[in-house]
N, C-alpha and C positions, 0 to 999 in steps of 0.2 A: 504494500500500500504506500503510495507517495504521501509525503507530508503536505499539510496545508500551505506551507511556505513554498514548496516545490510546485504545487498546483497553481498558486498565485503567480509565480514567475512565468510559468508556461502560458497562463491566460493572458497576462500582461504583454508578454513578448509576442504571442500570436495575434492578439488584437491590435496592438499599437505599433509594434516594431518589425512586422513581417518584412517590409521593404528593405530595412537595414540588414536583416538576417539573410535575405535572398542575395543581396549584393556581397555580403561577407562570404557566404557559401560559395558563390561563383569564384571569388578570389582564392579561397582555400583550395577548391578543386583545381583551378588553373595552376596554382603553385605546386600542389601535390603531384600533378601530372608532369610538371617540369622537374620533379625530384627534390623539391625544396620541402622543408619541414616547418617553416614559419613565415609569417607575413607581418607587415606593418601597414596599417591603414590610418591615414590622417582623418581625424574625426570631422574636420572642416569639410571633407568631401561629402559627408552626410548632412552638413549644415548644423553640426552639433558643437556647442561651445560649453566645455565643462565648467566654465566660470559662472554660468547661469544655473539656477535651480533646476529648470526643466532639462537642460542639456546634461547636467550631472546625473539626474534621475534616470534618464534614458540610457546613458552610457553605463551606469552601474547595473541596470537591469540586463543589458546586453552582456556585460562581463559575467554576471552571475549565471546567466543562462548558458553561455559558452563553457563556463567552468563546470556546470552540471552535466555537460556532454563530454567532459574529460579533457578539454583543452586547457593549456596553461595560458592565462590571459593576464596582461598587465596594461596599465595606462601609463604611457610615457609622456610626461608633460615638461620634459627638459628643453624641448625646442620651442619655437614660436607657436607652432600648432601642436596640440596634443594628438597622440596617436594610440591606437590599440595595437598591442603586440600580441599576436596569437601564435602559439607554438604547439605543435603536436608531435615533436620528436620523441619525447618520453612522456607517455600518458600516465595518469595515476594508477591505472590498472597494471601497467608494466612495472611499476615500482613495488607492487605488493607481491 
């Protein structure tokens, strides 16, 4: 049985963030087919600014959802534009 928190994340992501996830999935598949194990996506490409409450909320929901799927995901805000760093080289399942 999934937890209420997990169900909430799935509902929120599927209802509000499907376009973002479709784009991320395409980037992951393209990179994986090229033999890569990670990608970096500038959040501005989605129109997201983590400095705003809404941008931060959306970004964190996407991060949590991707993590629930086993990806290692980080927000890199060291550059001018924040980026999502998504890595699938070593998944949580492989560590156990």
